[in-house]
C-alpha positions as a Python dict, from the first residue, in 0.01 Angstrom:
ca = {
    (1, 'M'): (0, 0, 0),
    (2, 'I'): (-189, 328, -57),
    (3, 'K'): (3, 493, 227),
    (4, 'S'): (333, 391, 66),
    (5, 'L'): (229, 533, -272),
    (6, 'I'): (132, 863, -109),
    (7, 'V'): (466, 881, 71),
    (8, 'Y'): (656, 799, -251),
    (9, 'T'): (457, 1060, -440),
    (10, 'L'): (532, 1329, -180),
    (11, 'L'): (899, 1233, -178),
    (12, 'S'): (917, 1240, -558),
    (13, 'M'): (753, 1585, -558),
    (14, 'L'): (1018, 1717, -318),
    (15, 'I'): (1295, 1568, -530),
    (16, 'F'): (1141, 1703, -852),
    (17, 'F'): (1111, 2056, -710),
    (18, 'S'): (1469, 2042, -577),
    (19, 'I'): (1611, 1925, -909),
    (20, 'S'): (1414, 2193, -1094),
    (21, 'F'): (1544, 2461, -857),
    (22, 'F'): (1903, 2347, -896),
    (23, 'T'): (1882, 2341, -1276),
    (24, 'L'): (1808, 2713, -1263),
    (25, 'F'): (2145, 2770, -1090),
    (26, 'N'): (2320, 2706, -1420),
    (27, 'D'): (2154, 3016, -1566),
    (28, 'I'): (2178, 3257, -1272),
    (29, 'H'): (2474, 3489, -1253),
    (30, 'S'): (2657, 3579, -938),
    (31, 'P'): (2547, 3905, -773),
    (32, 'L'): (2910, 4016, -795),
    (33, 'G'): (2921, 3977, -1171),
    (34, 'D'): (2753, 4158, -1456),
    (35, 'I'): (2394, 4072, -1539),
    (36, 'D'): (2340, 3988, -1903),
    (37, 'L'): (1984, 4084, -2004),
    (38, 'S'): (1998, 3854, -2304),
    (39, 'Q'): (2039, 3555, -2075),
    (40, 'E'): (1818, 3257, -2143),
    (41, 'F'): (1675, 3071, -1844),
    (42, 'T'): (1578, 2706, -1863),
    (43, 'I'): (1432, 2471, -1604),
    (44, 'G'): (1417, 2096, -1615),
    (45, 'F'): (1630, 1785, -1594),
    (46, 'P'): (1671, 1566, -1795),
    (47, 'F'): (1416, 1739, -2021),
    (48, 'T'): (1381, 2117, -2034),
    (49, 'Y'): (1018, 2205, -1972),
    (50, 'Y'): (1036, 2583, -1914),
    (51, 'Y'): (1238, 2843, -2096),
    (52, 'E'): (1258, 3219, -2081),
    (53, 'F'): (1434, 3429, -2339),
    (54, 'R'): (1453, 3784, -2472),
    (55, 'L'): (1413, 3887, -2834),
    (56, 'D'): (1609, 4170, -2993),
    (57, 'N'): (1744, 4297, -2658),
    (58, 'H'): (1401, 4398, -2530),
    (59, 'S'): (1363, 4417, -2156),
    (60, 'I'): (1040, 4213, -2160),
    (61, 'P'): (1104, 3840, -2130),
    (62, 'N'): (927, 3582, -2342),
    (63, 'A'): (858, 3244, -2190),
    (64, 'G'): (725, 2907, -2288),
    (65, 'W'): (632, 2574, -2141),
    (66, 'N'): (679, 2230, -2290),
    (67, 'L'): (412, 2025, -2113),
    (68, 'K'): (526, 1697, -2268),
    (69, 'N'): (872, 1741, -2114),
    (70, 'L'): (717, 1846, -1782),
    (71, 'L'): (512, 1527, -1774),
    (72, 'L'): (818, 1319, -1871),
    (73, 'D'): (1024, 1478, -1592),
    (74, 'C'): (749, 1419, -1334),
    (75, 'C'): (697, 1058, -1438),
    (76, 'S'): (1067, 977, -1454),
    (77, 'T'): (1122, 1124, -1107),
    (78, 'W'): (829, 930, -962),
    (79, 'L'): (938, 604, -1125),
    (80, 'T'): (1295, 650, -1002),
    (81, 'V'): (1178, 710, -644),
    (82, 'V'): (947, 408, -649),
    (83, 'F'): (1218, 189, -803),
    (84, 'M'): (1477, 301, -546),
    (85, 'A'): (1230, 243, -261),
    (86, 'F'): (1157, -105, -396),
    (87, 'L'): (1529, -186, -412),
    (88, 'F'): (1585, -47, -65),
    (89, 'K'): (1305, -260, 81),
    (90, 'K'): (1419, -570, -102),
    (91, 'Y'): (1791, -558, -25),
    (92, 'F'): (1835, -351, 292),
    (93, 'K'): (1529, -421, 500),
    (94, 'K'): (1562, -698, 757),
}
């Protein structure tokens, strides 16, 4: 039982990091295009937990974390992985 929870936790961490990385793709411009310095970057799905923005066209970025949304994203990912593993074991395991 403990071994399964550790495996599910590691799997949910990999999925969480992958989803977070892919949410950043929405905000990154192509290297072939122009770079907009006023671009806002956000990370997180379904809840945005990190954001970076620029004020008054300054070159120094401002950033902030929303720890509540980070915790919600982590928990929802873990619960989804555990639920899917439970369904897989129940319906597809012989």
